[in-house]
N, CA, C and O of each residue as an XYZ file, in Angstrom:
328
protein
N      12.669     79.742   -118.578
C      11.585     79.622   -117.886
C      10.610     79.213   -116.386
O      11.156     78.534   -115.518
N       9.618     79.539   -116.258
C       8.612     79.042   -115.127
C       8.826     77.716   -114.542
O       8.552     76.658   -115.108
N       9.209     77.810   -113.659
C       8.645     76.538   -112.998
C       7.528     76.406   -111.947
O       7.300     77.498   -111.426
N       6.630     75.235   -111.395
C       6.028     74.978   -110.323
C       7.181     74.098   -109.766
O       7.622     73.157   -110.426
N       7.474     74.297   -109.013
C       8.313     73.538   -107.844
C       8.010     73.606   -105.712
O       7.758     74.646   -105.103
N       8.100     72.684   -105.285
C       7.656     72.771   -103.338
C       9.082     72.875   -103.214
O      10.018     72.449   -103.890
N       8.938     73.964   -101.541
C       9.938     73.301   -101.463
C       9.544     72.588    -99.464
O       8.549     72.796    -98.770
N      10.455     71.998    -99.236
C      10.813     70.965    -97.546
C      10.854     72.324    -96.282
O      11.731     73.158    -96.057
N       9.817     72.144    -95.780
C       9.691     72.694    -94.134
C      11.215     72.518    -93.889
O      12.136     73.325    -93.765
N      11.103     70.553    -93.857
C      12.669     70.354    -92.972
C      13.365     70.666    -93.157
O      13.823     71.515    -92.392
N      14.177     70.249    -94.450
C      15.515     70.424    -95.166
C      16.237     71.364    -96.138
O      17.382     71.488    -96.574
N      14.704     72.148    -96.322
C      15.006     73.157    -97.608
C      15.061     73.141    -98.718
O      15.062     74.096    -99.496
N      15.107     72.177    -98.899
C      15.094     71.948   -101.056
C      13.997     72.138   -101.264
O      12.988     72.007   -100.571
N      14.320     72.756   -103.149
C      13.438     73.481   -103.811
C      13.326     71.936   -104.776
O      14.400     71.539   -105.230
N      12.088     71.104   -105.075
C      12.195     70.538   -106.368
C      11.131     70.082   -106.968
O      10.294     69.522   -106.260
N      10.938     70.179   -108.135
C      10.337     70.136   -109.249
C      10.477     68.998   -110.184
O      11.534     68.378   -110.306
N       9.545     68.770   -110.750
C       9.409     67.899   -111.503
C       9.561     67.972   -113.200
O       9.142     68.956   -113.810
N      10.203     66.829   -113.890
C      10.916     67.411   -115.443
C       9.909     66.930   -116.149
O       9.387     67.648   -117.001
N       9.543     65.880   -115.966
C       8.600     65.106   -116.765
C       7.381     64.278   -116.597
O       7.186     64.154   -115.388
N       6.457     63.643   -117.303
C       5.526     63.234   -116.289
C       5.628     61.592   -115.914
O       4.716     60.776   -116.046
N       6.858     61.357   -115.457
C       6.339     59.806   -114.725
C       8.244     60.190   -113.951
O       9.120     59.372   -113.673
N       8.261     61.525   -113.840
C       9.667     62.134   -112.797
C       8.945     62.538   -111.669
O       8.200     63.518   -111.698
N       9.217     61.445   -110.107
C       8.692     61.930   -109.349
C      10.343     61.804   -108.664
O      11.215     60.936   -108.645
N      10.185     63.216   -108.133
C      11.222     63.753   -107.231
C      10.810     64.379   -105.971
O       9.899     65.185   -105.786
N      11.851     63.737   -104.920
C      11.955     64.012   -103.402
C      12.647     64.271   -102.650
O      13.604     63.497   -102.619
N      12.687     65.419   -101.597
C      13.581     66.058   -100.856
C      14.657     65.120   -100.605
O      14.443     63.908   -100.588
N      15.933     65.681   -100.388
C      17.058     65.101    -99.814
C      16.315     64.220    -98.528
O      16.426     62.994    -98.536
N      15.547     64.912    -97.418
C      14.961     64.565    -96.320
C      13.897     63.445    -96.547
O      13.532     62.609    -95.721
N      13.507     63.588    -97.739
C      12.304     62.059    -97.925
C      11.089     62.500    -97.445
O      10.049     61.852    -97.326
N      11.309     63.681    -97.171
C       9.617     64.490    -96.661
C       9.019     64.927    -97.967
O       7.933     64.394    -98.195
N       9.359     65.583    -98.687
C       8.170     65.679    -99.704
C       9.024     65.733   -101.192
O      10.196     65.901   -101.527
N       7.040     65.361   -102.226
C       8.145     65.012   -103.392
C       7.056     65.592   -104.105
O       6.098     66.253   -103.704
N       7.394     65.212   -105.249
C       6.428     66.231   -106.598
C       6.863     65.257   -107.668
O       7.958     64.706   -107.785
N       5.657     65.144   -108.514
C       5.737     64.194   -109.626
C       4.707     64.926   -110.515
O       3.892     65.734   -110.072
N       4.873     64.402   -112.406
C       3.894     64.938   -113.029
C       4.285     66.178   -114.506
O       3.485     66.433   -115.406
N       5.486     66.678   -114.395
C       6.150     67.851   -114.894
C       5.090     68.228   -115.361
O       4.028     67.979   -114.790
N       5.162     68.960   -116.581
C       4.117     69.865   -117.579
C       2.505     68.741   -117.477
O       1.576     69.196   -118.144
N       2.367     68.136   -117.133
C       1.332     67.549   -117.809
C       0.267     67.431   -116.494
O      -0.956     67.522   -116.602
N       0.943     67.227   -115.330
C       0.021     67.482   -113.712
C       0.822     67.766   -112.801
O       2.039     67.882   -112.944
N       0.068     67.930   -111.569
C       0.901     67.864   -110.383
C       0.050     67.012   -109.441
O      -1.137     67.277   -109.252
N       0.888     65.626   -108.648
C       0.642     65.674   -108.027
C       2.198     65.988   -106.807
O       3.300     66.381   -107.189
N       1.875     65.724   -105.602
C       2.392     66.381   -103.786
C       1.856     65.244   -102.787
O       0.752     64.905   -102.362
N       3.389     64.757   -102.597
C       3.345     63.896   -101.470
C       4.610     64.142   -100.292
O       5.826     64.321   -100.367
N       3.860     64.068    -99.457
C       4.571     64.476    -97.987
C       4.416     63.612    -96.767
O       3.337     63.064    -96.544
N       5.127     63.513    -96.217
C       5.612     62.810    -94.918
C       4.736     62.739    -93.672
O       4.142     61.744    -93.256
N       4.759     64.044    -93.115
C       3.834     65.009    -92.131
C       3.499     66.405    -92.109
O       2.589     66.882    -91.431
N       4.404     67.162    -93.014
C       3.992     67.861    -92.934
C       3.657     69.133    -94.665
O       4.612     69.438    -95.379
N       2.520     69.530    -94.907
C       2.578     69.968    -96.048
C       3.582     70.954    -96.777
O       3.918     71.978    -96.182
N       3.976     70.736    -97.796
C       5.295     71.898    -98.298
C       4.372     72.941    -99.387
O       3.343     73.089   -100.046
N       5.475     73.410    -99.023
C       5.122     75.037    -99.286
C       5.471     75.031   -100.981
O       6.546     74.634   -101.428
N       4.167     75.633   -101.951
C       4.221     75.841   -103.301
C       5.168     77.072   -103.889
O       4.933     78.216   -103.497
N       6.488     76.766   -105.052
C       7.137     78.011   -105.144
C       6.764     78.018   -106.723
O       6.164     77.281   -107.505
N       7.288     78.963   -106.749
C       7.561     78.819   -108.432
C       9.186     79.910   -108.256
O       9.498     80.796   -107.460
N      10.002     79.174   -109.612
C      11.277     79.062   -109.520
C      11.166     79.496   -111.451
O      10.280     79.199   -112.252
N      12.222     80.140   -111.620
C      12.882     80.376   -112.219
C      14.153     79.395   -112.877
O      15.269     79.385   -112.358
N      13.757     78.456   -114.273
C      14.620     77.617   -114.595
C      15.441     78.352   -115.894
O      14.862     79.292   -116.439
N      16.860     77.916   -116.430
C      17.659     78.419   -117.523
C      17.394     77.139   -118.320
O      18.382     76.413   -118.429
N      16.038     76.622   -119.019
C      16.007     75.503   -119.784
C      14.606     75.310   -120.493
O      13.536     75.692   -120.021
N      14.768     74.697   -121.632
C      13.442     74.671   -122.483
C      13.137     73.289   -121.340
O      13.718     72.715   -120.420
N      11.574     73.204   -122.240
C      10.429     71.921   -121.445
C      11.680     70.851   -122.407
O      12.106     69.969   -121.662
N      12.261     70.787   -123.745
C      12.746     69.925   -123.905
C      13.884     69.363   -123.858
O      14.215     68.379   -124.520
N      15.061     70.407   -122.472
C      15.958     70.107   -122.143
C      15.774     69.919   -120.793
O      16.843     69.578   -120.286
N      14.821     70.000   -119.940
C      14.196     69.026   -118.946
C      13.979     67.721   -119.005
O      14.441     66.966   -118.149
N      13.095     67.209   -120.239
C      13.171     65.838   -120.698
C      14.085     65.335   -120.767
O      14.333     64.394   -120.013
N      14.797     65.686   -121.533
C      16.046     64.570   -121.834
C      16.831     64.692   -120.856
O      17.704     63.827   -120.930
N      17.006     65.667   -119.538
C      17.606     65.394   -118.683
C      17.295     64.099   -117.425
O      17.996     63.371   -116.724
N      16.221     64.268   -117.582
C      15.109     62.967   -116.920
C      15.302     61.856   -117.669
O      15.916     60.892   -117.211
N      14.796     61.873   -118.901
C      14.886     60.312   -119.364
C      16.172     59.833   -119.504
O      16.406     58.717   -119.040
N      17.456     60.732   -120.297
C      18.834     60.074   -120.310
C      19.690     60.176   -118.828
O      20.860     60.548   -118.734
N      18.850     59.770   -117.748
C      19.016     60.194   -116.561
C      20.640     60.911   -116.207
O      21.740     60.591   -115.755
N      20.198     61.612   -116.540
C      21.416     63.148   -116.188
C      21.554     63.746   -115.223
O      22.625     63.973   -114.660
N      20.035     64.229   -114.760
C      20.000     64.545   -113.162
C      20.700     66.046   -112.789
O      20.965     66.411   -111.644
N      20.955     66.894   -114.126
C      20.969     68.417   -113.735
C      20.155     69.295   -113.302
O      20.272     70.427   -112.833
N      19.324     68.613   -113.527
C      17.428     69.969   -112.827
C      16.811     69.126   -112.145
O      16.982     67.943   -112.438
N      15.849     69.499   -110.958
C      15.093     68.879   -110.692
C      15.406     69.138   -109.019
O      14.466     68.991   -108.238
N      16.361     69.413   -108.655
C      16.419     69.692   -107.079
C      17.567     70.164   -106.869
O      18.688     69.688   -107.044
N      16.999     71.728   -106.243
C      17.449     72.626   -105.661
C      18.197     72.194   -104.387
O      17.441     71.476   -103.733
N      19.441     72.358   -103.752
C      19.669     71.927   -102.622
C      19.685     73.576   -101.813
O      19.778     74.710   -102.284
N      19.559     73.105   -100.527
C      19.609     74.496    -99.335
C      21.531     74.837    -98.876
O      22.430     74.242    -98.281
N      21.368     75.948    -99.489
C      22.674     76.331    -98.850
C      23.007     76.472    -98.037
O      22.616     77.595    -97.720
N      23.960     75.807    -96.763
C      24.006     76.701    -95.634
C      25.073     77.501    -95.740
O      26.104     77.421    -96.409
N      24.509     78.587    -94.682
C      25.413     79.712    -94.267
C      26.600     79.437    -93.856
O      27.359     80.342    -93.511
């Protein structure tokens, strides 16, 4: 499924919110996103994050369960160093 997400300019992490009250921060603490599929709230410290659309191999129910049960398999995609 396609998910609206944000990408941090500083650390390169991509974050997305899995549920209504799931506020997710990137690793460096520069940007965050909240609201899941109900609304989108973006927070940032100094630089506005880039909005991106990503493909996630999970259903809405699986994403909600991941957040609700604190499994945390989804919501943060870390930048891979080359």
